[in-house]
MIDOSE-1310 file (N, C-alpha, C; in nm, 2 decimals, decimal comma, always signed):
residues 84
mqna	+1,12/-1,33/+0,80/+1,02/-1,25/+0,75/+0,99/-1,28/+0,60; +0,86/-1,27/+0,57/+0,82/-1,31/+0,43/+0,76/-1,19/+0,36; +0,77/-1,19/+0,23/+0,73/-1,07/+0,15/+0,62/-1,10/+0,06; +0,55/-0,99/+0,02/+0,45/-1,00/-0,09/+0,46/-0,87/-0,17
keki	+0,44/-0,89/-0,30/+0,45/-0,77/-0,39/+0,33/-0,77/-0,48; +0,27/-0,65/-0,50/+0,16/-0,64/-0,59/+0,17/-0,51/-0,68; +0,12/-0,52/-0,80/+0,11/-0,40/-0,88/-0,04/-0,37/-0,89; -0,08/-0,24/-0,85/-0,22/-0,20/-0,85/-0,24/-0,10/-0,97
plgt	-0,31/-0,14/-1,07/-0,34/-0,05/-1,18/-0,44/+0,06/-1,14; -0,42/+0,18/-1,19/-0,50/+0,29/-1,15/-0,59/+0,35/-1,26; -0,57/+0,30/-1,38/-0,65/+0,36/-1,49/-0,61/+0,50/-1,51; -0,70/+0,59/-1,50/-0,67/+0,73/-1,53/-0,65/+0,81/-1,40
lnps	-0,66/+0,74/-1,28/-0,64/+0,81/-1,16/-0,49/+0,84/-1,13; -0,46/+0,96/-1,09/-0,32/+1,00/-1,06/-0,27/+0,93/-0,94; -0,16/+0,86/-0,95/-0,11/+0,79/-0,83/-0,09/+0,87/-0,70; -0,05/+1,00/-0,72/-0,04/+1,09/-0,60/-0,17/+1,11/-0,53
iaia	-0,28/+1,12/-0,61/-0,41/+1,14/-0,55/-0,45/+1,01/-0,48; -0,43/+0,89/-0,54/-0,46/+0,76/-0,48/-0,39/+0,75/-0,35; -0,26/+0,78/-0,34/-0,19/+0,77/-0,22/-0,24/+0,86/-0,11; -0,27/+0,99/-0,16/-0,33/+1,08/-0,06/-0,46/+1,03/+0,00
rlvd	-0,54/+0,97/-0,08/-0,66/+0,91/-0,03/-0,63/+0,80/+0,07; -0,53/+0,72/+0,04/-0,49/+0,61/+0,14/-0,44/+0,67/+0,27; -0,37/+0,78/+0,26/-0,32/+0,85/+0,38/-0,44/+0,88/+0,47; -0,55/+0,93/+0,41/-0,67/+0,96/+0,49/-0,73/+0,83/+0,55
vfsh	-0,74/+0,73/+0,47/-0,80/+0,60/+0,52/-0,72/+0,55/+0,64; -0,59/+0,55/+0,63/-0,51/+0,49/+0,73/-0,45/+0,60/+0,83; -0,51/+0,71/+0,85/-0,46/+0,81/+0,93/-0,45/+0,77/+1,08; -0,53/+0,67/+1,12/-0,52/+0,62/+1,26/-0,41/+0,52/+1,28
eatd	-0,34/+0,49/+1,18/-0,23/+0,39/+1,19/-0,09/+0,46/+1,21; +0,00/+0,38/+1,25/+0,14/+0,43/+1,26/+0,19/+0,42/+1,11; +0,24/+0,54/+1,06/+0,28/+0,55/+0,92/+0,41/+0,62/+0,91; +0,46/+0,61/+0,79/+0,58/+0,68/+0,74/+0,55/+0,73/+0,60
rleg	+0,57/+0,86/+0,57/+0,53/+0,91/+0,45/+0,65/+0,93/+0,35; +0,76/+0,87/+0,38/+0,88/+0,88/+0,30/+0,86/+0,79/+0,17; +0,86/+0,86/+0,05/+0,84/+0,79/-0,07/+0,71/+0,71/-0,08; +0,60/+0,77/-0,05/+0,47/+0,70/-0,06/+0,41/+0,70/+0,08
lkii	+0,36/+0,58/+0,11/+0,29/+0,56/+0,24/+0,33/+0,42/+0,29; +0,39/+0,41/+0,41/+0,42/+0,29/+0,48/+0,34/+0,28/+0,60; +0,26/+0,17/+0,61/+0,18/+0,14/+0,73/+0,25/+0,04/+0,81; +0,27/+0,07/+0,94/+0,35/-0,01/+1,02/+0,27/-0,07/+1,13
rdng	+0,27/-0,20/+1,14/+0,19/-0,28/+1,24/+0,29/-0,37/+1,32; +0,24/-0,43/+1,43/+0,32/-0,52/+1,51/+0,37/-0,64/+1,43; +0,29/-0,69/+1,34/+0,33/-0,81/+1,27/+0,40/-0,79/+1,14; +0,41/-0,66/+1,10/+0,48/-0,63/+0,97/+0,45/-0,49/+0,92
wvhv	+0,47/-0,47/+0,79/+0,44/-0,34/+0,73/+0,40/-0,36/+0,59; +0,34/-0,25/+0,53/+0,30/-0,25/+0,39/+0,34/-0,11/+0,34; +0,40/-0,11/+0,23/+0,45/+0,02/+0,17/+0,39/+0,03/+0,03; +0,33/+0,15/+0,00/+0,28/+0,18/-0,13/+0,34/+0,30/-0,19
rasn	+0,38/+0,30/-0,32/+0,44/+0,41/-0,38/+0,40/+0,41/-0,53; +0,40/+0,53/-0,59/+0,38/+0,54/-0,73/+0,50/+0,48/-0,81; +0,47/+0,41/-0,92/+0,57/+0,36/-1,00/+0,63/+0,48/-1,08; +0,76/+0,47/-1,11/+0,82/+0,58/-1,19/+0,81/+0,55/-1,34
tepi	+0,76/+0,43/-1,37/+0,76/+0,39/-1,52/+0,63/+0,35/-1,57; +0,53/+0,32/-1,48/+0,40/+0,27/-1,52/+0,29/+0,35/-1,45; +0,16/+0,35/-1,50/+0,05/+0,41/-1,43/-0,01/+0,32/-1,32; +0,08/+0,28/-1,23/+0,04/+0,19/-1,12/+0,09/+0,23/-0,99
ircy	+0,04/+0,17/-0,88/+0,10/+0,18/-0,75/+0,17/+0,05/-0,72; +0,29/+0,06/-0,67/+0,36/-0,07/-0,63/+0,33/-0,08/-0,48; +0,30/-0,21/-0,44/+0,27/-0,24/-0,30/+0,37/-0,35/-0,26; +0,44/-0,32/-0,15/+0,53/-0,42/-0,09/+0,49/-0,44/+0,05
aear	+0,48/-0,57/+0,09/+0,45/-0,60/+0,23/+0,55/-0,70/+0,29; +0,57/-0,69/+0,42/+0,66/-0,78/+0,48/+0,60/-0,81/+0,62; +0,59/-0,94/+0,65/+0,53/-0,99/+0,78/+0,60/-1,12/+0,82; +0,56/-1,17/+0,93/+0,62/-1,29/+0,98/+0,59/-1,41/+0,89
thke	+0,47/-1,41/+0,83/+0,44/-1,52/+0,74/+0,40/-1,47/+0,60; +0,41/-1,55/+0,50/+0,37/-1,50/+0,37/+0,22/-1,47/+0,37; +0,14/-1,55/+0,44/+0,00/-1,52/+0,45/-0,03/-1,38/+0,51; +0,04/-1,35/+0,62/+0,02/-1,22/+0,68/+0,07/-1,10/+0,59
aqel	+0,17/-1,13/+0,51/+0,22/-1,03/+0,42/+0,11/-1,01/+0,31; +0,06/-1,11/+0,26/-0,05/-1,10/+0,16/-0,17/-1,03/+0,21; -0,20/-1,06/+0,34/-0,32/-0,99/+0,40/-0,29/-0,84/+0,41; -0,17/-0,80/+0,45/-0,14/-0,66/+0,45/-0,16/-0,59/+0,32
agmv	-0,10/-0,66/+0,21/-0,12/-0,60/+0,08/-0,26/-0,60/+0,04; -0,34/-0,70/+0,07/-0,48/-0,71/+0,04/-0,56/-0,60/+0,11; -0,52/-0,56/+0,23/-0,59/-0,46/+0,31/-0,57/-0,32/+0,23; -0,46/-0,30/+0,18/-0,44/-0,17/+0,10/-0,51/-0,17/-0,03
ikal	-0,51/-0,29/-0,10/-0,58/-0,30/-0,23/-0,73/-0,28/-0,21; -0,78/-0,34/-0,10/-0,93/-0,32/-0,07/-0,96/-0,18/-0,04; -0,88/-0,11/+0,04/-0,90/+0,03/+0,08/-0,89/+0,11/-0,05; -0,80/+0,09/-0,13/-0,78/+0,17/-0,25/-0,91/+0,15/-0,34
qtvv	-0,96/+0,03/-0,35/-1,08/+0,01/-0,43/-1,20/+0,09/-0,38; -1,21/+0,12/-0,25/-1,32/+0,20/-0,19/-1,30/+0,35/-0,21; -1,18/+0,40/-0,23/-1,16/+0,54/-0,25/-1,14/+0,59/-0,39; -1,13/+0,49/-0,48/-1,11/+0,53/-0,62/-1,24/+0,56/-0,69
C-alpha cells in the first residue's frame, strides 16, 4: 500500500465546520467518524482531521498505488474547495 499526505490551509474557517461540510458531501460513502472523517473505498481510504497545532486540516490517504492515494487526497481537497 502507498500513502499520500497533504496539509489543507483553511484561512479563517473553523476546521470542525469544514469537516462537518465534508461529512455532508460524502454522506453516500462508507465512512468512519472517529477523529475526523475517514472515507473508505475498495481501493483504499482517505482520512481528514483538524490539526492540533495549526489552522489546517491534515489529509492522509492510503491506496494500492501512490497515484490512487494522491487521487483520494485530491478528491477531498476538491470537495473542500467547493464547500468553503
